[in-house]
C-alpha positions in Angstrom: 42.9 68.8 -69.5 45.9 67.5 -71.4 49.2 69.2 -70.4 51.7 69.7 -73.4 55.2 70.9 -73.4 58.1 70.0 -71.2 57.9 73.4 -69.5 54.2 72.9 -68.8 54.9 69.5 -67.2 57.6 70.9 -64.9 55.4 73.6 -63.8 52.5 71.3 -63.2 54.5 68.7 -61.3 56.5 71.3 -59.2 53.2 73.0 -58.1 53.6 73.5 -54.3 50.1 72.4 -53.2 50.4 69.2 -55.3 53.8 68.4 -54.0 52.6 68.8 -50.4 49.5 66.7 -51.1 51.5 63.8 -52.5 54.1 64.0 -49.8 51.4 63.8 -47.2 49.6 60.8 -48.9 53.0 59.1 -49.3 53.8 59.6 -45.8 50.5 58.2 -44.6 50.7 55.3 -47.0 54.4 54.4 -45.8 53.5 55.0 -42.2 50.4 52.8 -42.2 52.5 50.1 -43.9 55.3 50.3 -41.2 52.7 50.2 -38.5 51.1 47.1 -39.9 54.6 45.6 -40.3 55.4 46.3 -36.7 52.0 45.0 -35.4 52.7 41.6 -37.3 56.2 41.5 -35.9 54.8 42.1 -32.3 52.2 39.3 -32.8 55.0 36.9 -33.9 57.2 37.8 -30.9 54.6 36.2 -28.5 56.2 32.8 -29.1 59.5 34.2 -27.6 60.3 34.6 -23.9 60.3 38.1 -22.6 64.1 38.2 -22.5 64.4 37.5 -26.3 61.2 39.2 -27.4 62.7 42.7 -27.9 65.7 41.5 -29.9 63.4 39.5 -32.2 61.1 42.4 -32.8 64.0 44.6 -33.6 65.6 42.1 -36.0 62.3 41.0 -37.7 60.9 44.4 -38.0 64.2 45.7 -39.7 64.2 42.7 -42.0 60.5 43.0 -43.1 60.6 46.8 -43.5 63.7 46.7 -45.7 62.1 43.9 -47.7 59.2 46.3 -48.2 61.5 49.1 -49.2 63.2 46.8 -51.7 60.0 46.0 -53.3 59.1 49.7 -53.6 62.6 50.4 -55.0 62.4 47.6 -57.5 58.9 48.6 -58.8 60.0 52.3 -58.9 63.1 51.5 -61.0 61.1 49.4 -63.4 58.4 52.0 -63.6 61.0 54.6 -64.6 62.4 52.9 -67.7 59.0 51.5 -68.8 57.8 55.1 -68.5 60.7 56.4 -70.5 60.0 53.8 -73.2 56.4 54.8 -73.4 57.4 58.6 -73.3 59.6 58.1 -76.4 56.6 57.1 -78.4 54.2 59.6 -76.8 56.2 62.7 -77.5 56.8 61.5 -81.2 60.4 60.7 -81.0 59.6 57.3 -82.4 57.6 58.7 -85.2 60.8 61.0 -86.2 62.9 57.9 -86.3 60.3 55.3 -87.3 62.7 52.9 -89.1 65.2 52.7 -86.2 62.5 52.6 -83.7 60.9 49.6 -85.5 64.2 47.8 -85.8 65.6 48.4 -82.3 62.8 49.2 -79.9 62.7 45.7 -78.6 66.5 45.9 -77.7 66.0 49.4 -76.3 63.2 47.9 -73.9 65.3 45.2 -72.8 68.2 47.6 -72.2 65.9 49.8 -70.0 64.8 46.9 -68.0 68.5 46.0 -67.4 69.2 49.5 -66.5 66.3 49.5 -64.1 68.0 46.5 -62.2 71.3 48.7 -62.0 69.4 51.6 -60.7 67.6 49.4 -58.1 71.1 48.2 -56.9 72.4 51.7 -56.6 69.4 52.7 -54.5 69.4 49.8 -52.1 73.1 50.0 -51.6 74.0 53.7 -51.7 70.7 55.8 -51.1 69.1 53.6 -48.5 71.6 50.7 -47.6 69.5 47.5 -46.9 71.7 45.8 -44.5 69.1 43.7 -42.7 67.8 41.8 -45.9 68.7 38.2 -45.4 70.4 35.9 -48.1 68.0 35.1 -50.9 65.4 37.7 -49.9 66.6 40.4 -52.1 66.2 38.4 -55.3 62.7 37.2 -54.0 61.6 40.9 -53.7 62.9 41.7 -57.1 61.0 38.8 -58.5 57.9 40.1 -56.6 58.8 43.6 -58.2 58.1 42.0 -61.7 55.0 40.4 -60.4 54.0 43.7 -59.1 54.4 45.1 -62.5 52.3 42.4 -64.1 49.5 43.4 -61.7 49.9 47.0 -62.8 49.8 46.0 -66.5 46.6 43.8 -65.9 44.9 46.8 -64.4 45.9 49.1 -67.4 44.8 46.6 -70.0 41.6 45.2 -68.5 40.4 47.9 -66.3 41.8 51.1 -67.8 41.5 49.3 -71.2 44.8 50.5 -72.7 46.5 48.1 -75.3 49.7 50.3 -75.5 51.6 48.1 -73.1 50.9 44.7 -74.7 54.6 44.3 -75.9 55.9 45.2 -72.6 53.7 42.8 -70.8 55.0 40.0 -73.0 58.6 41.0 -72.1 57.8 40.8 -68.5 56.1 37.6 -68.7 59.2 36.2 -70.5 61.5 37.6 -67.8 59.5 36.2 -64.9 59.4 32.7 -66.6 63.0 33.0 -67.7 63.9 33.8 -64.1 62.7 30.4 -63.1 64.1 28.4 -66.2 67.5 30.0 -65.9 68.3 30.3 -62.3 66.0 27.5 -60.8 66.8 24.4 -62.9 65.9 22.0 -60.2 62.5 21.2 -58.8 63.8 21.9 -55.3 65.2 25.3 -56.2 62.0 26.2 -58.1 60.0 25.3 -55.1 62.1 27.4 -52.7 61.9 30.4 -55.0 58.0 29.9 -55.0 58.0 29.5 -51.2 60.1 32.8 -50.8 57.7 34.7 -53.1 54.6 33.4 -51.3 56.1 34.1 -47.9 56.5 37.8 -48.9 53.1 38.1 -50.5 51.8 40.2 -47.8 54.5 42.9 -48.6 53.5 42.7 -52.2 49.9 43.4 -51.1 51.2 46.4 -49.0 53.1 47.8 -51.9 50.1 47.5 -54.3 47.9 49.2 -51.7 50.5 52.0 -51.4 50.5 52.4 -55.2 46.6 52.3 -55.3 46.4 55.1 -52.6 48.9 57.2 -54.4 47.2 56.6 -57.7 43.6 57.3 -56.3 44.6 60.6 -54.5 46.9 61.8 -57.2 44.5 61.3 -60.3 41.5 62.4 -58.2 43.4 65.8 -57.3 44.5 66.2 -60.9 48.2 66.0 -59.9 48.7 62.8 -61.8 47.4 62.7 -65.4 46.3 59.5 -67.2 46.5 61.3 -70.5 50.3 61.5 -70.2 50.8 57.8 -69.5 49.5 55.7 -66.5 53.0 54.1 -66.1 54.8 57.4 -66.1 52.2 58.9 -63.6 52.6 55.9 -61.3 56.4 56.4 -61.4 56.0 60.1 -60.3 53.8 58.8 -57.5 56.5 56.3 -56.5 59.1 59.1 -56.3 57.2 60.4 -53.2 57.1 56.9 -51.6 60.9 56.6 -52.2 61.4 60.0 -50.8 59.4 59.3 -47.7 61.3 56.0 -47.1 64.7 57.7 -47.6 63.7 60.4 -45.0 62.4 57.6 -42.5 65.7 55.6 -43.0 68.3 58.5 -42.9 66.5 60.1 -39.9 66.8 56.8 -38.0 63.4 57.4 -36.4 62.8 53.7 -36.3 66.1 52.8 -34.5 64.3 52.5 -31.3 61.8 49.7 -32.4 62.2 46.7 -30.2 63.9 48.6 -27.4 60.7 49.5 -25.5 60.8 48.4 -21.9 57.5 46.8 -21.9 58.4 44.4 -24.8 61.4 43.0 -22.8 59.9 42.8 -19.5 
């Protein structure tokens, strides 16, 4: 059933049972992702001596987990502003100002995308400071964030069969290509950018799996509503992922990783 009216939206999304369900699902998704990252780190540590193995696990796990967080933050920021852009049209605001919308909607979309970059920077520097992301990795994760969005749009267009995002898809393709053309003018730098992206592909897969799990559970339970915009619904799902990440980070519950006695002996 389609929910109408801002009050009805708030009542629906603030329903306690729905909030608890989505928090539990987000906790499981993030928890499982961090376990997989930890297991991979432990496997990589086998090449090191027992004396240095613990330090490697601690540093590598911190780097990988924060890169994963950055990817979630990047995609969440993009989903927010693309969702706002879609909502303007969905709630009829664009119809009321049809001439203005037709003339400036493309600039508004570009402005929203730039705003998502600013929001992303605020989250990963103030809300959850990512201090273990190595030089060059932050930009690689943000590039993967755009590629993540392309996967989402491909799903919406060809599986969900919704053509409402065609203009936005074109913008993202332009931005991804422009990122290489503008910043990577040499073959060497282009190759490095591709290598950085490919090296972090497992994290992209983890992020897509988290989104898929949240979407499946949210839509199946009726908490997320496709009728109100898939992108906006996915943004709401991502809010729970960001909340769980923030709690995990702020609580310091992972600070002991790599300090286990059996890893260093």
